[in-house]
C-alpha positions as CSV (number, residue, x, y, z in Angstrom):
1,X,-37.0,14.3,12.1
2,X,-34.1,12.0,11.1
3,X,-33.0,9.4,13.6
4,X,-29.3,8.8,14.3
5,X,-27.4,5.8,15.4
6,X,-23.7,6.1,15.7
7,X,-22.3,7.7,12.6
8,X,-25.4,7.0,10.5
9,X,-28.5,9.1,10.2
10,X,-31.7,7.3,9.2
11,X,-33.6,9.1,6.4
12,X,-36.6,11.2,7.6
13,X,-40.1,9.9,7.1
14,X,-40.7,11.9,3.9
15,X,-37.8,10.0,2.3
16,X,-39.5,6.7,2.8
17,X,-42.7,8.0,1.4
18,X,-40.9,9.3,-1.6
19,X,-39.1,6.1,-2.1
20,X,-42.2,4.0,-2.0
21,X,-44.8,6.2,-3.7
22,X,-42.6,8.5,-5.9
23,X,-44.3,11.5,-4.2
24,X,-43.5,13.8,-1.3
25,X,-46.0,14.0,1.5
26,X,-49.0,16.4,1.0
27,X,-47.7,18.6,3.8
28,X,-44.5,19.3,2.0
29,X,-46.3,19.7,-1.3
30,X,-48.7,22.2,0.3
31,X,-45.8,24.2,1.8
32,X,-44.1,24.4,-1.6
33,X,-47.2,25.5,-3.5
34,X,-48.0,28.1,-0.9
35,X,-44.6,29.6,-1.3
36,X,-45.0,29.5,-5.1
37,X,-48.3,31.3,-5.0
38,X,-46.8,34.0,-2.8
39,X,-44.0,34.5,-5.3
40,X,-45.9,34.1,-8.6
41,X,-46.7,37.8,-9.2
42,X,-46.1,39.7,-12.4
43,X,-42.6,41.2,-12.2
44,X,-41.9,44.5,-13.9
45,X,-38.4,45.3,-15.1
46,X,-36.4,46.8,-12.2
47,X,-33.6,49.3,-11.8
48,X,-34.7,51.6,-14.6
49,X,-34.1,54.9,-12.8
50,X,-31.8,57.0,-15.0
51,X,-29.8,58.2,-11.9
52,X,-28.6,54.7,-11.0
53,X,-25.3,53.4,-12.1
54,X,-23.3,50.2,-11.9
55,X,-19.6,50.5,-11.1
56,X,-17.1,48.0,-12.4
57,X,-14.2,46.8,-10.3
58,X,-12.0,49.3,-12.2
59,X,-14.3,52.2,-11.2
60,X,-16.0,52.7,-14.6
61,X,-19.6,53.8,-14.3
62,X,-22.4,52.5,-16.4
63,X,-25.9,54.0,-16.2
64,X,-28.7,51.3,-15.8
65,X,-31.0,50.9,-18.7
66,X,-34.2,52.9,-18.9
67,X,-37.7,51.5,-19.7
68,X,-37.5,52.8,-23.2
69,X,-34.2,50.9,-23.9
70,X,-35.7,47.5,-23.4
71,X,-37.7,47.4,-26.6
72,X,-34.8,48.5,-28.7
73,X,-32.5,45.9,-27.0
74,X,-34.9,43.0,-27.7
75,X,-35.2,44.2,-31.4
76,X,-31.4,44.1,-31.6
77,X,-31.3,40.5,-30.2
78,X,-34.1,39.4,-32.6
79,X,-32.1,40.6,-35.6
80,X,-28.9,38.9,-34.4
81,X,-30.7,35.6,-33.6
82,X,-32.4,35.5,-37.0
83,X,-29.1,36.1,-38.8
84,X,-27.4,33.4,-36.8
85,X,-30.2,30.9,-37.3
86,X,-30.0,31.3,-41.1
87,X,-26.3,30.2,-40.8
88,X,-27.4,27.1,-39.0
89,X,-26.5,28.0,-35.4
90,X,-28.5,27.1,-32.3
91,X,-29.4,29.9,-30.0
92,X,-28.2,29.3,-26.4
93,X,-29.2,31.6,-23.5
94,X,-26.9,31.5,-20.4
95,X,-28.7,32.9,-17.4
96,X,-26.2,34.3,-14.9
97,X,-22.8,35.8,-15.9
98,X,-20.9,35.0,-12.7
99,X,-17.7,33.0,-12.4
100,X,-19.4,29.9,-13.8
101,X,-21.8,31.4,-16.3
102,X,-19.5,33.8,-18.0
103,X,-16.9,31.2,-18.9
104,X,-19.5,28.6,-19.7
105,X,-21.1,31.0,-22.2
106,X,-17.7,31.5,-23.9
107,X,-17.0,27.8,-24.0
108,X,-20.4,27.2,-25.7
109,X,-19.9,30.1,-28.1
110,X,-16.5,28.8,-29.1
111,X,-17.7,25.3,-29.9
112,X,-17.4,24.1,-33.5
113,X,-18.5,21.1,-35.6
114,X,-16.2,18.5,-37.2
115,X,-15.6,20.9,-40.1
116,X,-14.5,23.7,-37.7
117,X,-17.7,25.8,-38.2
118,X,-19.4,27.5,-35.2
119,X,-22.6,25.8,-34.1
120,X,-23.9,28.0,-31.3
121,X,-24.8,31.7,-30.9
122,X,-24.8,32.5,-27.2
123,X,-26.7,35.3,-25.4
124,X,-25.7,35.8,-21.8
125,X,-28.4,37.3,-19.6
126,X,-27.7,39.2,-16.4
127,X,-30.0,41.2,-14.1
128,X,-29.5,45.0,-14.6
129,X,-28.7,45.7,-11.0
130,X,-26.2,48.2,-9.6
131,X,-24.1,45.3,-8.4
132,X,-23.8,43.4,-11.7
133,X,-24.9,45.5,-14.8
134,X,-21.3,46.4,-15.6
135,X,-20.7,42.8,-16.5
136,X,-23.0,43.1,-19.5
137,X,-21.1,46.2,-20.8
138,X,-17.7,44.7,-20.4
139,X,-18.6,41.4,-21.9
140,X,-20.0,43.1,-25.0
141,X,-16.6,44.8,-25.5
142,X,-14.9,41.4,-25.3
143,X,-13.6,41.9,-21.8
144,X,-14.0,39.2,-19.3
145,X,-16.2,40.1,-16.3
146,X,-14.3,37.5,-14.3
147,X,-10.8,38.2,-13.0
148,X,-9.0,34.9,-13.7
149,X,-5.5,33.5,-13.3
150,X,-6.1,31.5,-16.5
151,X,-5.1,33.7,-19.5
152,X,-7.4,31.6,-21.8
153,X,-10.4,33.2,-20.1
154,X,-9.7,36.7,-21.6
155,X,-8.6,35.2,-24.9
156,X,-11.7,33.0,-25.2
157,X,-14.2,35.8,-24.5
158,X,-12.4,38.3,-26.7
159,X,-12.3,35.8,-29.6
160,X,-16.0,34.9,-29.3
161,X,-17.2,38.5,-29.0
162,X,-15.0,40.4,-31.4
163,X,-13.7,37.8,-34.0
164,X,-16.3,35.0,-34.2
165,X,-19.2,37.2,-33.1
166,X,-20.9,34.3,-31.4
167,X,-21.3,35.8,-28.0
168,X,-23.3,38.8,-26.7
169,X,-24.7,39.9,-23.3
170,X,-28.0,41.5,-22.4
171,X,-30.2,42.6,-19.6
172,X,-33.6,41.8,-21.0
173,X,-35.5,38.6,-20.0
174,X,-37.2,38.6,-23.4
175,X,-34.1,37.1,-24.8
176,X,-35.4,33.8,-23.5
177,X,-38.1,33.9,-26.2
178,X,-35.3,33.2,-28.7
179,X,-33.8,30.2,-27.0
180,X,-33.2,26.7,-28.3
181,X,-31.3,25.9,-25.1
182,X,-31.2,27.7,-21.7
183,X,-28.3,27.1,-19.3
184,X,-29.0,28.2,-15.7
185,X,-26.0,29.4,-13.7
186,X,-27.7,31.5,-10.9
187,X,-26.7,31.4,-7.3
188,X,-28.2,29.1,-4.7
189,X,-26.2,30.0,-1.6
190,X,-26.2,28.7,1.9
191,X,-26.8,31.6,4.4
192,X,-24.7,30.9,7.4
193,X,-25.8,32.7,10.6
194,X,-23.0,31.8,13.0
195,X,-19.4,30.6,12.8
196,X,-18.9,27.0,13.8
197,X,-22.6,26.0,14.0
198,X,-23.8,24.4,10.8
199,X,-27.3,23.9,12.2
200,X,-28.1,27.6,11.9
201,X,-28.8,29.2,8.5
202,X,-30.7,28.2,5.4
203,X,-30.5,27.5,1.7
204,X,-31.3,30.7,-0.2
205,X,-33.3,29.4,-3.2
206,X,-35.3,32.6,-4.0
207,X,-33.0,33.6,-6.9
208,X,-33.1,30.1,-8.5
209,X,-36.9,29.8,-8.1
210,X,-37.5,33.3,-9.6
211,X,-35.2,32.5,-12.5
212,X,-36.9,29.2,-13.3
213,X,-40.3,31.1,-13.2
214,X,-39.0,33.8,-15.6
215,X,-37.6,31.1,-17.9
216,X,-40.9,29.3,-18.0
217,X,-42.8,32.5,-18.7
218,X,-40.7,33.2,-21.8
219,X,-39.1,30.1,-23.4
220,X,-40.5,28.2,-26.3
221,X,-42.0,24.9,-25.2
222,X,-39.4,23.0,-27.2
223,X,-36.4,24.7,-25.5
224,X,-34.1,22.6,-23.3
225,X,-33.5,24.1,-19.8
226,X,-30.3,22.9,-18.3
227,X,-29.6,23.6,-14.6
228,X,-25.9,23.7,-13.8
229,X,-26.3,25.3,-10.3
230,X,-25.3,23.2,-7.3
231,X,-28.6,22.4,-5.6
232,X,-30.1,20.1,-3.0
233,X,-31.1,16.7,-4.3
234,X,-34.7,16.8,-5.5
235,X,-34.6,20.5,-6.6
236,X,-34.9,19.9,-10.3
237,X,-37.8,17.4,-10.1
238,X,-39.6,18.7,-7.0
239,X,-39.0,22.5,-7.2
240,X,-38.0,23.6,-10.8
241,X,-40.2,21.1,-12.7
242,X,-43.5,22.0,-10.9
243,X,-42.8,25.7,-11.4
244,X,-42.3,25.3,-15.1
245,X,-45.2,22.9,-15.6
246,X,-47.7,25.2,-13.8
247,X,-46.6,28.2,-15.8
248,X,-46.7,26.2,-19.0
249,X,-50.3,25.3,-18.3
250,X,-51.1,29.0,-17.7
251,X,-49.6,29.7,-21.1
252,X,-51.8,27.0,-22.7
253,X,-48.8,24.7,-23.3
254,X,-49.7,21.1,-22.9
255,X,-46.3,19.6,-23.5
256,X,-43.9,18.7,-20.7
257,X,-41.0,21.0,-19.9
258,X,-37.6,19.7,-21.1
259,X,-35.6,20.1,-17.9
260,X,-32.2,18.7,-17.3
261,X,-29.4,18.9,-14.7
262,X,-25.6,18.7,-15.2
263,X,-23.4,20.1,-12.5
264,X,-20.3,22.0,-13.2
265,X,-16.9,21.2,-11.8
266,X,-15.3,24.6,-12.3
267,X,-11.9,25.1,-10.7
268,X,-10.9,28.8,-10.9
269,X,-7.1,28.9,-11.3
270,X,-4.6,28.2,-14.1
271,X,-6.9,25.7,-15.8
272,X,-10.2,27.6,-15.4
273,X,-11.4,27.0,-19.0
274,X,-10.2,23.4,-19.1
275,X,-12.2,22.6,-16.0
276,X,-15.3,23.3,-18.0
277,X,-14.5,22.3,-21.5
278,X,-11.9,19.5,-20.9
279,X,-13.4,17.6,-18.0
280,X,-15.8,14.8,-17.2
281,X,-19.4,15.7,-16.7
282,X,-22.5,14.0,-15.3
283,X,-26.0,14.8,-16.7
284,X,-29.6,13.7,-16.4
285,X,-33.1,14.7,-17.5
286,X,-36.6,14.6,-16.2
287,X,-37.7,12.5,-19.1
288,X,-36.2,10.6,-22.1
289,X,-36.4,13.5,-24.5
290,X,-34.7,15.8,-22.0
291,X,-31.9,13.2,-21.4
292,X,-31.3,12.9,-25.2
293,X,-31.3,16.7,-25.7
294,X,-28.9,17.4,-22.8
295,X,-26.6,14.6,-23.9
296,X,-26.5,15.9,-27.5
297,X,-25.9,19.5,-26.3
298,X,-23.0,18.6,-24.0
299,X,-21.4,16.4,-26.6
300,X,-21.5,19.3,-29.0
301,X,-20.0,21.9,-26.7
302,X,-17.5,19.9,-24.5
303,X,-14.6,17.7,-25.4
304,X,-16.5,14.5,-24.5
305,X,-14.4,12.5,-27.0
306,X,-11.6,12.6,-24.5
307,X,-13.7,13.1,-21.3
308,X,-16.9,11.0,-21.8
309,X,-20.3,12.0,-20.3
310,X,-21.9,10.0,-17.6
311,X,-25.7,10.0,-18.2
312,X,-27.9,9.1,-15.2
313,X,-31.6,8.3,-15.2
314,X,-32.9,11.1,-13.0
315,X,-31.8,14.6,-12.0
316,X,-31.9,13.6,-8.3
317,X,-29.1,11.2,-9.0
318,X,-27.0,13.9,-10.7
319,X,-27.7,16.3,-7.9
320,X,-26.8,13.8,-5.3
321,X,-23.5,13.0,-7.1
322,X,-22.5,16.7,-6.8
323,X,-23.3,16.8,-3.1
324,X,-21.5,13.5,-2.3
325,X,-18.5,14.6,-4.4
326,X,-18.1,17.9,-2.5
327,X,-18.9,16.5,0.9
328,X,-16.4,13.7,0.4
329,X,-13.7,16.2,-0.2
330,X,-14.9,18.4,2.6
331,X,-14.7,15.5,5.1
332,X,-11.2,14.7,4.1
333,X,-10.1,18.3,4.5
334,X,-11.7,18.5,7.9
335,X,-10.0,15.2,8.9
336,X,-6.5,16.5,7.9
337,X,-7.3,19.8,9.7
338,X,-7.7,17.8,12.9
339,X,-4.2,16.3,12.4
340,X,-2.7,19.6,11.6
341,X,-3.8,20.7,15.1
342,X,-2.2,17.7,16.6
343,X,1.0,18.3,14.7
344,X,1.2,21.9,15.7
345,X,0.7,21.1,19.4
346,X,3.3,18.3,19.3
347,X,6.0,19.6,17.0
348,X,5.3,17.2,14.2
349,X,6.2,18.2,10.7
350,X,2.9,17.1,9.0
351,X,4.3,17.7,5.5
352,X,7.0,15.0,6.1
353,X,4.4,12.7,7.6
354,X,2.1,13.0,4.6
355,X,5.0,12.6,2.1
356,X,5.9,9.3,3.9
357,X,2.4,8.1,3.7
358,X,2.0,9.0,0.0
359,X,4.7,6.4,-0.9
360,X,2.0,3.7,-0.4
361,X,0.2,3.4,-3.7
362,X,-3.3,3.2,-2.1
363,X,-2.6,6.5,-0.3
364,X,-0.8,8.4,-3.0
365,X,-3.6,10.9,-3.4
366,X,-3.7,12.0,0.2
367,X,-4.0,15.8,0.4
368,X,-2.4,18.5,2.6
369,X,-4.5,20.4,5.0
370,X,-5.2,24.0,4.1
371,X,-7.0,27.1,5.5
372,X,-10.5,25.8,4.8
373,X,-12.8,23.9,2.5
374,X,-12.7,26.8,0.0
375,X,-15.2,25.7,-2.6
376,X,-18.3,28.0,-2.6
377,X,-20.7,25.1,-2.9
378,X,-19.4,23.1,0.1
379,X,-21.1,25.2,2.8
380,X,-24.4,24.6,1.1
381,X,-24.4,20.9,1.9
382,X,-24.4,21.1,5.7
383,X,-27.8,22.4,6.5
384,X,-29.4,20.6,3.6
385,X,-28.3,17.4,5.4
386,X,-29.0,14.9,2.5
387,X,-25.8,13.0,3.3
388,X,-26.5,9.8,5.3
389,X,-23.3,10.2,7.4
390,X,-23.4,12.6,10.2
391,X,-19.6,13.3,10.2
392,X,-20.1,15.8,7.4
393,X,-21.7,18.2,9.8
394,X,-18.5,17.7,12.0
395,X,-16.4,18.4,8.9
396,X,-18.2,21.7,8.4
397,X,-17.8,22.8,12.0
398,X,-14.1,21.8,11.8
399,X,-13.6,23.8,8.6
400,X,-15.3,26.8,10.1
401,X,-12.5,27.2,12.6
402,X,-9.7,26.1,10.3
403,X,-8.5,29.7,9.4
404,X,-7.4,29.9,13.1
405,X,-5.1,27.0,12.6
406,X,-3.3,27.3,9.2
407,X,-0.6,24.7,8.6
408,X,2.8,26.3,8.4
409,X,5.5,23.9,7.1
410,X,8.3,26.4,7.6
411,X,7.6,27.4,11.3
412,X,7.7,24.6,13.9
413,X,5.0,24.4,16.5
414,X,5.8,25.3,20.1
415,X,5.4,22.8,22.9
416,X,2.7,24.0,25.2
417,X,3.9,22.0,28.2
418,X,7.7,22.3,28.3
419,X,9.5,20.3,31.1
420,X,6.2,19.1,32.5
421,X,6.3,15.4,31.3
422,X,7.9,12.3,32.7
423,X,9.8,11.1,29.6
424,X,11.4,13.2,26.9
425,X,9.9,13.4,23.4
426,X,11.9,13.5,20.2
427,X,11.2,17.1,19.3
428,X,11.0,19.2,22.4
429,X,12.5,16.9,25.0
430,X,9.0,16.3,26.5
431,X,6.6,13.6,25.8
432,X,3.6,14.3,23.6
433,X,0.0,14.4,24.9
434,X,-2.1,11.3,24.1
435,X,-3.0,10.9,20.4
436,X,-6.0,12.9,19.2
437,X,-9.2,11.0,19.4
438,X,-12.6,11.4,17.6
439,X,-15.9,11.0,19.3
440,X,-19.5,11.2,18.1
441,X,-22.6,12.4,19.8
442,X,-26.1,12.1,18.2
443,X,-27.3,15.4,16.7
444,X,-29.7,17.3,18.9
445,X,-31.2,19.3,16.1
446,X,-32.8,18.4,12.8
447,X,-30.1,17.4,10.2
448,X,-32.3,17.1,7.2
449,X,-34.5,19.4,5.1
450,X,-36.2,19.2,1.7
451,X,-35.3,21.8,-0.9
452,X,-38.5,23.8,-0.1
453,X,-38.2,23.6,3.7
454,X,-34.5,24.3,3.7
455,X,-35.3,27.7,2.2
456,X,-38.0,28.4,4.7
457,X,-35.8,27.8,7.8
């Protein structure tokens, strides 16, 4: 268990063992391999009943594929890939066509070399479930499966599918056999069990682990596998890499997996596409070959001439950068949320206060409080507990209640103690309560977890 002192939480014992020996304790390794053995069973294609349908947001129904359709689908993809390879294109498989994967697939498919020639042929892979199979059918028409405020999303996908013909979608995992590069954009959610208590819940890593296993069972040994999903620090090296290596050995492959991590900074909104293509990225690889491959790939598909890459030595550094980046912002939002409560209770126009502070150059980027943290990845950090500062757990608990206290700049707050104070205040004719204060109590529950144990809890 981690030990706390003031605001700081000392790393748990396994962290010291990893720092000195480069290995996790045997107990944690044993727990991981036990889970892997339970999961490593042969999976048959699912959802093949002819009576099942997937319904798009517009209400259109799409029957799920039957067993007989899989063979024909893979033959179609083989023919497409062979044709694209002859023209010099690299085959890129994007696993997961959600709000990150769908747009990332289009950005890669739209990339060109210095002479303006397309360099990538992209196959998006999505599970054929009743919840998401419709995405495949819509994308193959050139219609975005993501409802976006940015008009470039629709334009980009339509251009790549219908004009350039560098993007298709499929439901068969066999498409991975054609890959030169695999980009992983599957979910890794934090399952929250109660509002306001970040110490309950767990990281749901089953989908990510299953995807990595499926990839390892199918990809050529020379394929680069790039994880973009936001994960707990250590996941790429201590969860994904062992899965791939073990399956490679079963396949008789002696070479090491080429595994890399580069987290996305997607910002859905008016600049959705630009937040992927025209933005700074951080990347890393499990070995030198993987680092070189991921660096080259990202340089080819993103505008790194204007937004240079930051290449780190190890995936755990890249993973940690994402967690620190998000938790830093979450803590600031929670801090401002506390002051919004103070302002509401005391008749203070917090908007005017912040504008006055922003005049100072060192504070010019201070943000306004909002209805919550918002980013889907922020809730995942709390129970993983890899941040050394315990205040992040406080920020998550604060944000959990923030929808109850939205900041309204047009409606003044009401004084809760009219005519009850000794001296008048500027706003209501009554003095304000004492300024808000912050206190800290050492955590009473475990605030850390490894990637494997976080999923078990």
